[in-house]
N, C-alpha and C positions, 0 to 999 in steps of 0.2 A: 556497348556491352557485348561481350563475346557469347558464343553459344554455350560454352562451358559454365560461365557465371549465371546465365539464364537458367540452365537446367539445374544448377545447384540451388538457386533461389526458389525454383518451383518445387524441388524435392523438400526443401526446408519448410515451405508453406504447407505442403501436403502433410508432413509429419506433425506440424503444429495443429493443423485442423483435425487430424486423426486422434490426437491426444485430447482435444477439447470437446469434441462432439459426444463421445461416450459419457463424459463427466456431466454434461448438460442433460443428457437423456435419462440419467438416473435420479433426477430430482423427484421426490415423491409428490404426487398430485393431491390437492385438497379436494375432498368429496363435497358435493352439493346434493342434497336430497330434497326435492320439492314434494310436498304432499298436501292434500286437501282433506278436511274433516267436515262432516255434515252435522255433527252434534257437539255440544260443549264437551271438553275433556279436561282431565286433571293431570298436573305434572307430578310424577312419582315423588313421594316424600315431602310434599309441600301442601299448602292449602290454597294453591293457585289453580283456578279454573279458567281455561281459555275458551273463547267463543268459537263457533264454527267458522271456517274460513280456510285460506291458503297459508301455508307455512313453509319455511325453509330451514333445514339443518345444514350448517356449514362447518366443516372441519377447520378449526381455528388455526392450528399450526401444522405445517407439513411434517415436523419432527415429533410432534405429540399427537399421534393418531387417535387418541381416545377422548379428546375434548372437542365438543361441538357447541356452537352458538345457535340458539333457536330464534328465528326472526318471524315476524308476521308479515306476509305478502312478499317483501323483498328486503334487500340489505341497505335500504336508504335510511333506516332509523337504527337506533341502538337495539341490541338483542333483548328479547323478553327474558331469556334465561340462559345460563351456561349449563351444559349437560356433560357429565362424565360417564363414559360407557366402556364396556369391555366387549371383546369379540365373542360371538357365538360361533363355535367351530362345527361345521357339518362335514360328514364324509364327502369325498369328491363326487360321488354319484348322486348325492342328495342336496347339492347347492340349490338355493331358491331360483325359480324360473322367472319370478316377477317381484317387483318391489312390494313390500307389505309392512304396514305399521303394526306393531304388536301392542294391542290394547287389551286390558283386562278390567272388569268391573271391580271397583273398590267396594266390597260388601260392608266395610266399616264406615263408609261415608253415608251421611243421611240422604244425599241426593243420588247416590249410585251412579256417578259419572264414570265413564271409561277412563282408565289411567294409562298414560303412555309408559309402556314397559321396555320398548326397544323397536328395532326395525330390521328388515332384511333388504339386502341389495342384490338384484338379479345377477346370477353367475358368480357371486362372491359370498363371503361369510356375512353374518348378521352382527348386530350390535345390541347389547342389553344395557339398559340404564342402571347405573349404580349410585348416582348422586345428581341432584339438581340444585343450582343456586339461582333463584329467581331475582330479577331486577327489582329493587325496592325504590321505585321512583313514582311519585304521586302523579306524574304526567301520563302514566300508563292507564288510560281510561277504559279500555275494552277488557281488562282482566278483572275478574271477580275474585276477591280474597275472602275465603270463608273464615269466620271468627267463632 
């Protein structure tokens, strides 16, 4: 192989790499939010009360940023619920400094459990829950459904 063919091959390889790398770098990342709760809490708009413990919110699809799956402990089992959320926009000087679960007491509930209303991500905008679809599976033993 001559020096000219070698330099042409290297230039072609460089151009192909330069075209592929930015495309790969722009893939949206799916968020994972780990949180712990020390008291039972209710999912908004449902009669589902979850026990204290560790939970994980996972953004289901990179192209649909507003759908989250709620897991108990980790992602080794099916999600407890699917949560639809919308962004909470803060002014740039007022972005949250730490992660925070937004809970409010449901005064209409006979048990007055805190209800998951949303969450904040540090250095980013927050999320407000607009809809919850709980899993309706009898094998879900740790969830209390009020009747």
